[in-house]
MDAnalysis code that builds the backbone (N, CA, C; Angstrom):
import MDAnalysis as mda
import numpy as np

u = mda.Universe.empty(342, n_residues=114, atom_resindex=np.repeat(np.arange(114), 3), trajectory=True)
u.add_TopologyAttr("name", ["N", "CA", "C"] * 114)
u.add_TopologyAttr("resid", np.arange(1, 115))
u.add_TopologyAttr("resname", ["MET", "LYS", "GLU", "ALA", "ILE", "MET", "LEU", "ALA", "GLU", "THR", "GLY", "ILE", "GLU", "LYS", "GLY", "GLU", "GLY", "GLY", "PRO", "PHE", "GLY", "CYS", "VAL", "ILE", "VAL", "LYS", "HIS", "GLY", "LYS", "ILE", "ILE", "GLY", "GLN", "GLY", "TYR", "ASN", "LYS", "VAL", "ILE", "SER", "THR", "ASN", "ASP", "PRO", "THR", "ALA", "HIS", "ALA", "GLU", "ILE", "VAL", "ALA", "ILE", "ARG", "GLU", "ALA", "CYS", "LYS", "ASN", "LEU", "ASN", "SER", "PHE", "GLN", "LEU", "GLU", "GLU", "CYS", "GLU", "VAL", "TYR", "THR", "SER", "CYS", "GLU", "PRO", "CYS", "PRO", "MET", "CYS", "GLN", "ARG", "ILE", "GLU", "PRO", "THR", "ILE", "ARG", "LEU", "ALA", "LYS", "SER", "LEU", "GLU", "LEU", "VAL", "SER", "SER", "GLN", "TYR", "ARG", "LEU", "CYS", "GLN", "ASP", "GLU", "LYS", "ILE", "GLY", "ASN", "ARG", "GLN", "GLN", "PRO"])
u.atoms.positions = np.array([
    [236.313, 221.102, 51.126],
    [236.643, 220.842, 52.793],
    [235.065, 220.892, 53.318],
    [234.282, 222.002, 53.308],
    [233.319, 222.185, 53.985],
    [232.410, 220.934, 53.412],
    [232.257, 220.448, 52.383],
    [231.274, 219.371, 52.126],
    [231.788, 218.020, 52.898],
    [232.919, 218.076, 53.175],
    [233.530, 216.629, 54.252],
    [233.102, 217.038, 55.352],
    [232.952, 218.103, 55.864],
    [232.449, 218.327, 57.369],
    [230.922, 218.191, 57.369],
    [230.334, 218.722, 56.292],
    [228.790, 218.518, 56.217],
    [228.351, 217.032, 56.397],
    [229.343, 216.366, 55.649],
    [229.098, 214.877, 55.705],
    [229.213, 214.183, 56.793],
    [230.190, 214.574, 57.599],
    [230.481, 214.050, 59.029],
    [229.293, 214.277, 60.010],
    [228.933, 215.708, 59.771],
    [227.586, 215.795, 60.479],
    [226.522, 214.838, 60.247],
    [226.180, 214.829, 58.956],
    [225.153, 213.902, 58.481],
    [225.222, 212.736, 59.232],
    [226.644, 211.911, 59.337],
    [226.607, 210.683, 59.704],
    [226.193, 210.824, 61.295],
    [226.777, 211.879, 61.922],
    [226.502, 211.973, 63.559],
    [224.969, 211.812, 63.637],
    [224.427, 212.927, 62.785],
    [222.961, 213.028, 62.942],
    [222.024, 211.743, 62.880],
    [222.343, 210.776, 62.015],
    [221.732, 209.746, 61.329],
    [222.270, 208.607, 62.166],
    [223.276, 208.835, 63.188],
    [223.827, 207.789, 64.317],
    [224.139, 206.339, 63.367],
    [225.026, 206.693, 62.474],
    [225.709, 205.700, 61.655],
    [227.114, 205.271, 61.754],
    [227.928, 206.170, 62.337],
    [228.946, 206.409, 62.695],
    [229.666, 207.262, 63.247],
    [230.827, 207.299, 63.283],
    [231.822, 208.475, 63.806],
    [231.758, 209.570, 63.265],
    [232.531, 211.017, 63.801],
    [232.371, 212.091, 63.045],
    [233.491, 212.291, 61.766],
    [232.933, 211.489, 60.884],
    [234.003, 211.435, 59.954],
    [233.381, 211.597, 58.576],
    [233.784, 212.671, 57.732],
    [233.312, 212.816, 56.254],
    [234.544, 212.778, 55.245],
    [234.073, 212.348, 53.995],
    [235.248, 212.180, 52.979],
    [234.741, 212.906, 51.493],
    [235.265, 213.625, 50.890],
    [234.803, 213.869, 49.548],
    [236.167, 213.561, 48.631],
    [235.773, 213.022, 47.424],
    [236.932, 212.877, 46.557],
    [236.349, 213.806, 45.091],
    [237.650, 214.585, 44.688],
    [237.323, 215.614, 43.622],
    [238.423, 215.189, 42.517],
    [237.741, 215.259, 41.480],
    [238.681, 215.268, 40.261],
    [238.150, 216.282, 39.437],
    [239.298, 217.562, 38.969],
    [239.092, 218.492, 38.043],
    [237.759, 219.113, 38.555],
    [237.821, 219.315, 39.661],
    [236.617, 220.508, 40.459],
    [235.589, 219.767, 40.565],
    [235.200, 218.631, 40.234],
    [234.039, 217.675, 40.391],
    [233.972, 216.891, 41.392],
    [232.828, 216.774, 42.341],
    [232.919, 215.694, 43.357],
    [232.535, 214.474, 42.613],
    [233.599, 213.358, 42.829],
    [232.754, 211.909, 41.836],
    [232.915, 211.175, 43.209],
    [232.897, 211.062, 44.434],
    [232.942, 210.200, 45.458],
    [232.756, 211.272, 46.945],
    [231.742, 210.525, 47.583],
    [231.573, 211.073, 49.045],
    [231.159, 210.430, 49.871],
    [231.290, 210.475, 51.379],
    [231.026, 209.282, 52.250],
    [231.277, 209.863, 53.452],
    [230.307, 209.356, 54.497],
    [230.755, 209.443, 55.852],
    [230.761, 208.172, 56.504],
    [231.170, 208.217, 57.737],
    [231.545, 206.927, 58.323],
    [230.232, 206.068, 58.728],
    [230.063, 204.907, 58.347],
    [228.999, 204.097, 58.433],
    [229.264, 202.883, 59.070],
    [230.134, 202.554, 59.736],
    [230.772, 201.782, 60.773],
    [229.622, 201.112, 61.455],
    [228.907, 201.680, 62.340],
    [227.882, 201.479, 63.198],
    [226.657, 200.946, 62.265],
    [225.981, 201.511, 61.296],
    [225.043, 201.129, 60.530],
    [224.940, 199.843, 59.536],
    [226.399, 199.541, 59.418],
    [226.478, 198.507, 58.396],
    [227.020, 197.362, 59.074],
    [227.522, 197.512, 60.388],
    [228.307, 196.509, 61.210],
    [229.462, 196.319, 60.155],
    [230.121, 196.914, 59.588],
    [231.159, 196.845, 58.377],
    [232.311, 197.777, 59.072],
    [233.371, 197.041, 59.901],
    [234.712, 197.811, 60.450],
    [235.153, 198.749, 59.313],
    [235.423, 198.443, 57.845],
    [235.990, 198.939, 56.942],
    [234.894, 199.732, 56.475],
    [234.099, 200.328, 56.603],
    [233.337, 201.366, 56.252],
    [233.504, 202.909, 56.824],
    [234.682, 203.121, 56.630],
    [235.194, 204.514, 57.265],
    [234.902, 205.551, 56.060],
    [234.574, 206.719, 56.257],
    [234.442, 207.572, 55.480],
    [235.170, 207.623, 54.142],
    [236.355, 207.512, 54.165],
    [237.251, 207.439, 53.004],
    [237.015, 206.235, 52.043],
    [236.968, 205.200, 52.781],
    [236.726, 203.997, 51.811],
    [235.347, 204.067, 51.287],
    [234.132, 204.575, 52.216],
    [232.809, 204.547, 51.212],
    [233.012, 205.526, 50.037],
    [233.858, 206.661, 50.150],
    [234.049, 207.704, 49.378],
    [234.844, 207.156, 48.230],
    [235.987, 206.387, 48.310],
    [236.460, 205.663, 47.524],
    [235.794, 204.973, 46.522],
    [234.866, 204.013, 47.148],
    [234.237, 202.812, 46.630],
    [233.132, 203.650, 45.480],
    [232.688, 204.749, 45.860],
    [231.945, 205.390, 45.032],
    [232.391, 205.941, 43.790],
    [233.714, 206.855, 44.413],
    [234.434, 207.185, 43.276],
    [234.872, 206.185, 42.146],
    [235.595, 205.239, 42.826],
    [235.830, 204.037, 41.923],
    [234.685, 203.568, 40.731],
    [233.538, 203.445, 41.417],
    [232.375, 202.954, 40.780],
    [232.326, 204.195, 39.784],
    [232.041, 205.510, 40.032],
    [231.708, 206.430, 39.202],
    [232.537, 206.484, 37.925],
    [233.900, 206.434, 38.341],
    [235.112, 206.399, 37.104],
    [235.395, 205.156, 36.570],
    [234.688, 204.071, 36.964],
    [234.951, 202.317, 36.502],
    [236.398, 202.311, 36.465],
    [236.974, 202.568, 37.442],
    [238.122, 202.278, 37.582],
    [238.837, 202.166, 39.237],
    [240.034, 201.461, 39.274],
    [240.237, 201.056, 40.610],
    [241.482, 202.071, 40.967],
    [241.630, 203.187, 40.234],
    [242.595, 203.745, 40.713],
    [242.185, 205.432, 40.409],
    [242.428, 206.171, 41.255],
    [241.960, 207.749, 41.369],
    [243.215, 208.664, 40.851],
    [243.755, 208.675, 39.810],
    [244.545, 209.417, 39.326],
    [244.024, 210.732, 39.273],
    [244.835, 211.996, 39.436],
    [244.343, 213.132, 38.993],
    [243.259, 213.564, 40.308],
    [242.978, 212.700, 40.983],
    [241.962, 213.062, 42.242],
    [242.563, 213.447, 43.393],
    [241.615, 214.412, 44.013],
    [242.041, 214.854, 45.438],
    [241.110, 214.461, 46.501],
    [241.582, 214.058, 47.704],
    [240.773, 213.589, 48.644],
    [240.766, 214.498, 49.968],
    [239.518, 214.967, 50.334],
    [239.399, 215.910, 51.537],
    [238.641, 215.323, 52.679],
    [239.394, 215.100, 53.532],
    [238.354, 214.369, 55.045],
    [238.355, 215.420, 56.218],
    [237.466, 215.101, 57.099],
    [236.981, 216.050, 58.126],
    [237.985, 215.979, 59.165],
    [238.889, 214.721, 59.180],
    [239.758, 214.806, 60.216],
    [240.892, 213.848, 59.761],
    [241.921, 213.577, 60.409],
    [243.019, 212.726, 60.014],
    [242.855, 211.201, 59.634],
    [243.033, 210.674, 58.383],
    [242.672, 209.330, 58.411],
    [243.615, 208.511, 59.194],
    [242.803, 207.442, 59.526],
    [243.463, 206.574, 60.278],
    [244.551, 205.685, 59.559],
    [245.135, 204.563, 60.070],
    [246.169, 203.833, 59.283],
    [245.760, 202.987, 58.218],
    [244.660, 202.604, 58.273],
    [243.932, 201.665, 57.433],
    [243.873, 202.483, 56.192],
    [243.153, 203.722, 56.260],
    [242.878, 204.698, 55.060],
    [243.863, 205.385, 54.499],
    [245.023, 205.418, 55.361],
    [246.202, 206.121, 54.758],
    [247.183, 204.958, 54.010],
    [246.968, 203.871, 54.443],
    [247.527, 202.684, 53.555],
    [247.279, 202.437, 52.381],
    [245.763, 202.909, 51.984],
    [245.284, 202.669, 50.735],
    [245.597, 203.671, 49.781],
    [246.004, 204.815, 50.160],
    [246.227, 205.851, 49.264],
    [247.208, 205.720, 48.002],
    [248.530, 205.289, 48.622],
    [249.176, 204.815, 47.652],
    [248.630, 203.954, 46.466],
    [247.859, 202.978, 46.724],
    [247.378, 201.694, 46.037],
    [246.568, 202.622, 44.781],
    [245.637, 203.276, 45.357],
    [244.778, 204.306, 44.257],
    [245.409, 205.371, 43.564],
    [246.484, 205.636, 43.627],
    [247.083, 206.769, 43.057],
    [246.417, 208.314, 43.270],
    [246.258, 208.512, 44.275],
    [245.685, 210.023, 44.653],
    [246.696, 210.877, 44.125],
    [246.356, 212.201, 43.666],
    [247.312, 213.269, 43.497],
    [247.464, 214.031, 44.628],
    [246.573, 214.197, 45.538],
    [246.586, 214.991, 46.561],
    [245.421, 214.344, 47.605],
    [246.210, 214.567, 48.695],
    [245.215, 214.101, 49.936],
    [245.130, 215.230, 51.178],
    [244.185, 215.529, 51.545],
    [244.369, 216.769, 52.329],
    [243.173, 216.566, 53.435],
    [243.886, 216.745, 54.784],
    [242.798, 216.330, 55.759],
    [242.945, 217.518, 56.942],
    [241.468, 217.743, 57.511],
    [241.201, 218.953, 58.487],
    [241.971, 218.187, 59.770],
    [242.713, 218.738, 60.321],
    [243.187, 218.146, 61.276],
    [243.407, 219.357, 62.496],
    [243.887, 220.396, 62.254],
    [243.431, 221.452, 63.407],
    [242.612, 222.581, 63.150],
    [241.492, 222.209, 62.428],
    [240.406, 223.264, 62.431],
    [239.900, 223.984, 63.642],
    [239.565, 225.024, 63.707],
    [239.105, 225.694, 65.047],
    [237.598, 225.072, 65.286],
    [237.131, 224.470, 64.131],
    [235.705, 224.060, 63.938],
    [235.922, 222.751, 65.024],
    [236.834, 221.920, 65.093],
    [237.051, 220.691, 65.618],
    [235.856, 219.869, 65.885],
    [235.366, 219.226, 64.599],
    [234.287, 218.366, 64.544],
    [234.398, 217.240, 65.834],
    [235.686, 216.643, 65.793],
    [235.718, 215.453, 66.823],
    [235.390, 215.938, 68.208],
    [235.575, 217.085, 68.522],
    [235.035, 217.598, 69.635],
    [233.629, 218.004, 69.827],
    [232.863, 218.057, 68.824],
    [231.438, 218.570, 68.851],
    [230.607, 217.884, 70.239],
    [229.983, 218.761, 70.756],
    [229.342, 218.397, 71.671],
    [228.148, 217.268, 71.351],
    [227.537, 217.438, 70.010],
    [226.841, 216.372, 69.735],
    [227.025, 215.235, 69.886],
    [228.457, 214.840, 69.188],
    [229.324, 213.663, 69.483],
    [229.453, 213.175, 70.707],
    [229.555, 213.807, 72.021],
    [229.914, 213.493, 73.274],
    [228.583, 213.081, 73.900],
    [227.422, 213.620, 73.523],
    [225.982, 213.170, 73.853],
    [225.372, 212.101, 73.243],
    [226.175, 211.729, 72.031],
    [225.329, 210.459, 71.446],
    [225.603, 209.246, 72.438],
    [224.210, 208.477, 72.323],
    [224.514, 207.143, 73.245],
    [224.897, 206.264, 71.944],
    [225.822, 205.271, 72.488],
    [226.053, 203.961, 71.586],
    [224.880, 202.870, 71.421],
    [224.857, 202.036, 70.443],
    [223.660, 201.215, 70.273],
    [224.162, 200.072, 71.495],
])
């Protein structure tokens, strides 16, 4: 979970997208990770979860992520939630009510949009 938060912070610092990070783990090893890149890629599907899923699938050479766990910095949007059954995840965990409250970080509120 800490890694997902750090990825979200990286995306914010780089100005590439919103405050979202995601890590996909299989048997204790990170096989995919990503942060929101919607702004930098002009791709409305480049959410942290999708970026991480693409990397994990490439690393596993499979379109299914059986026995994998997903950790996200915030609750996944409906698009990202809908893909989870398709890729057959073992477990999905999101950080929704953390005291850290990444989504309310003052760095985000002060960031100017392009």
